[in-house]
C-alpha positions in Angstrom: -33.8 27.9 16.8 -30.2 28.2 15.6 -29.1 25.1 17.9 -32.0 23.1 16.6 -30.5 24.0 13.2 -26.6 23.1 14.4 -27.9 20.0 15.7 -29.6 18.9 12.7 -26.9 19.9 10.5 -24.5 17.3 12.6 -27.1 14.8 12.3 -27.0 15.0 8.8 -23.2 15.2 8.5 -21.9 13.8 11.5 -17.9 14.0 11.7 -16.5 11.9 9.3 -19.3 10.9 7.3 -19.3 13.1 4.5 -17.0 12.7 1.5 -14.3 15.0 0.3 -14.3 16.1 -3.3 -10.9 15.8 -5.1 -10.8 19.2 -6.3 -11.0 20.1 -2.0 -7.5 18.1 -1.8 -4.3 19.9 -1.5 -2.0 19.6 -4.1 0.2 17.7 -2.3 -2.7 15.3 -1.2 -3.6 15.2 -4.8 0.0 14.5 -5.9 0.6 11.6 -3.6 -3.3 10.0 -4.0 -3.0 10.4 -8.2 -3.8 6.8 -8.8 -6.8 7.2 -7.0 -8.3 10.4 -8.5 -10.2 8.7 -10.8 -12.3 7.0 -8.1 -11.8 9.2 -5.1 -15.1 11.1 -5.5 -16.7 7.7 -5.0 -14.8 6.2 -2.4 -16.5 5.7 1.2 -15.8 8.9 3.4 -13.9 6.2 6.0 -11.7 4.8 3.1 -10.9 8.4 2.1 -9.8 9.6 5.7 -7.1 6.2 5.4 -6.0 7.2 2.3 -5.8 11.0 3.5 -3.5 9.9 6.8 -1.4 8.1 4.3 -1.2 11.2 2.0 -0.1 13.1 5.3 2.7 10.8 5.6 3.9 10.7 1.8 6.7 13.7 1.8 8.3 12.0 4.9 8.5 8.5 3.0 11.7 7.5 1.5 11.3 8.0 -2.9 11.3 4.0 -3.0 8.6 3.7 -0.4 6.7 6.5 -2.5 6.9 4.4 -5.6 6.0 1.5 -4.3 2.6 3.3 -2.3 2.0 4.8 -5.6 2.3 1.2 -7.7 0.1 -0.6 -5.1 -2.4 2.4 -5.5 -2.2 1.7 -9.1 -2.6 -2.1 -8.6 -5.6 -1.3 -6.3 -7.5 1.0 -8.2 -7.7 -1.6 -11.2 -9.1 -4.5 -8.9 -12.8 -5.1 -9.3 -15.1 -4.9 -5.8 -15.0 -8.7 -5.7 -11.3 -8.8 -5.9 -10.7 -5.7 -3.2 -13.2 -7.4 -0.7 -10.6 -10.9 -1.2 -7.8 -8.7 -0.6 -9.3 -7.1 2.6 -10.5 -10.7 3.5 -7.3 -11.9 3.3 -5.4 -8.9 5.0 -7.6 -9.3 8.0 -6.4 -13.1 8.1 -3.1 -12.6 7.9 -3.0 -9.8 10.7 -4.4 -12.2 13.2 -1.4 -14.7 12.7 1.4 -14.9 14.8 4.7 -13.0 13.7 6.6 -16.5 13.2 3.4 -17.7 11.2 3.8 -14.4 9.2 7.3 -14.8 8.8 6.8 -18.7 7.1 4.0 -17.4 5.3 6.1 -14.4 3.6 9.2 -16.9 2.9 6.5 -19.6 1.3 5.1 -16.5 -1.2 8.9 -15.7 -1.9 9.3 -19.2 -2.6 6.1 -19.4 -4.8 7.0 -16.3 -6.8 10.5 -17.4 -7.4 9.2 -20.6 -8.9 6.6 -19.2 -10.8 9.2 -16.5 -12.4 11.3 -19.6 -13.1 8.4 -21.3 -15.6 7.7 -17.6 -17.1 8.4 -18.2 -20.7 10.5 -15.7 -21.9 9.0 -12.6 -23.9 8.1 -13.0 -27.4 11.0 -11.5 -29.1 10.3 -9.5 -32.4 10.1 -10.9 -35.9 13.5 -10.9 -37.4 13.8 -8.1 -40.1 14.1 -9.5 -43.4 17.5 -9.9 -44.7 17.9 -7.2 -48.0 19.5 -8.6 -51.1 20.8 -7.1 -53.9 18.6 -7.8 -57.0 21.4 -7.3 -59.3 23.4 -10.0 -58.3 
């Protein structure tokens, strides 16, 4: 009977198919994955596992890489589901390229970003403060 219960429990939650609640993460995991806090409990189990693997390496990353990772997580968390699907599709497509094709694509992307930055209008400046005049003169 006990074996049957164990098998039933395993079938209901086979390894890796249950979510890990945000409150169950360690403080270090929560710190590393902070940009995903709002959606963590809704992530699919396989996505949680992927992020937990990244969090396990977080403390070993140089500070610049930690900042880049956190920035990318923030941007990712702001994407719509459709935008995420498109990003995943593009990522898979790029992974299939040869190293030389990737280098060319990277160079092309840099040129595009540089050109876009050159054509970007300068930020609007604050309106000038009115000049105070002395009403007696």
